[in-house]
C-alpha positions as CSV (number, residue, x, y, z in Angstrom):
1,M,4.5,-12.4,-7.8
2,N,4.4,-10.1,-5.0
3,P,6.6,-11.4,-2.0
4,E,4.8,-11.4,1.4
5,I,5.5,-8.6,3.2
6,E,6.4,-9.4,6.7
7,V,5.4,-6.7,9.7
8,T,4.0,-6.4,13.2
9,G,1.0,-4.4,14.1
10,S,3.3,-1.6,16.0
11,E,5.3,-1.1,12.3
12,V,2.2,-0.1,10.3
13,P,-1.1,2.2,11.4
14,D,-4.0,-0.3,11.9
15,V,-6.8,1.7,9.9
16,G,-9.6,-0.7,10.9
17,A,-12.1,-1.6,8.7
18,Q,-13.0,0.2,5.7
19,D,-16.5,2.7,6.3
20,P,-18.4,2.4,3.4
21,T,-19.8,6.1,3.4
22,E,-16.4,7.3,3.1
23,R,-13.9,7.4,0.6
24,N,-11.7,4.3,0.1
25,S,-9.8,2.7,-2.4
26,P,-10.4,-1.0,-3.9
27,V,-8.9,-3.3,-2.3
28,A,-8.3,-6.9,-4.4
29,W,-5.4,-9.7,-5.2
30,E,-2.3,-9.5,-6.8
31,G,-2.9,-11.4,-10.0
32,S,-6.4,-11.6,-10.2
33,E,-8.7,-11.2,-13.0
34,E,-10.5,-8.3,-11.0
35,T,-7.2,-6.4,-9.9
36,Q,-6.3,-6.5,-13.9
37,F,-9.9,-5.0,-14.6
38,L,-9.5,-2.5,-11.6
39,R,-6.2,-1.4,-12.8
40,Q,-7.7,0.1,-16.0
41,E,-10.4,1.9,-13.9
42,V,-7.9,3.3,-11.6
43,T,-5.2,4.5,-14.0
44,G,-1.8,5.3,-11.8
45,E,-3.6,7.2,-8.7
46,P,-0.6,8.6,-6.6
47,V,-2.7,7.9,-3.4
48,C,-4.7,5.3,-1.9
49,Y,-7.9,6.3,0.6
50,F,-9.0,4.4,3.6
51,N,-11.9,6.1,5.2
52,E,-10.9,9.4,3.9
53,Q,-7.1,9.4,5.0
54,P,-4.7,9.1,1.5
55,F,-2.0,7.1,1.5
56,E,1.2,7.4,-0.6
57,H,1.8,4.6,-3.1
58,G,4.1,1.8,-1.6
59,A,2.1,2.7,2.1
60,V,1.3,-0.8,3.9
61,V,-1.7,-0.4,6.8
62,K,-3.3,-2.9,9.1
63,S,-7.1,-3.6,8.4
64,G,-8.4,-6.4,10.3
65,T,-6.4,-9.9,9.5
66,S,-4.6,-8.5,6.7
67,I,-1.6,-6.2,5.6
68,L,-2.8,-4.1,2.6
69,R,-0.2,-2.2,0.3
70,C,-1.0,0.6,-1.6
71,D,-0.4,0.0,-5.7
72,H,-0.9,3.1,-7.5
73,G,-4.6,3.7,-6.3
74,I,-5.6,0.0,-5.4
75,W,-5.3,-1.7,-2.4
76,I,-3.3,-4.8,-2.7
77,E,-3.4,-7.5,0.0
78,A,0.1,-8.4,1.1
79,G,-0.4,-11.0,3.3
80,P,-1.7,-11.8,7.0
81,A,-1.4,-9.1,9.7
82,D,-0.4,-11.7,11.9
83,S,2.6,-14.1,10.4
84,D,2.1,-16.7,13.3
85,N,-1.8,-17.1,12.7
86,P,-1.9,-16.4,8.9
């Protein structure tokens, strides 16, 4: 289980939405079957990409209403961007 990350919008970069024409790492939920499949496909990348911009493992970004955490090449949804309105 992944504990929910509590951050405010000013603490993390707001990257907006993924542009499908640019390089992006996949986004998944921790513990889902899809995530397990993606971990087999994306074998321990040192960075995640969001619209061509690389982020190191462990980096946290805001995308729309979600907080995403880079986990070895996969963006894992880590909680709502606004903890007052989940």
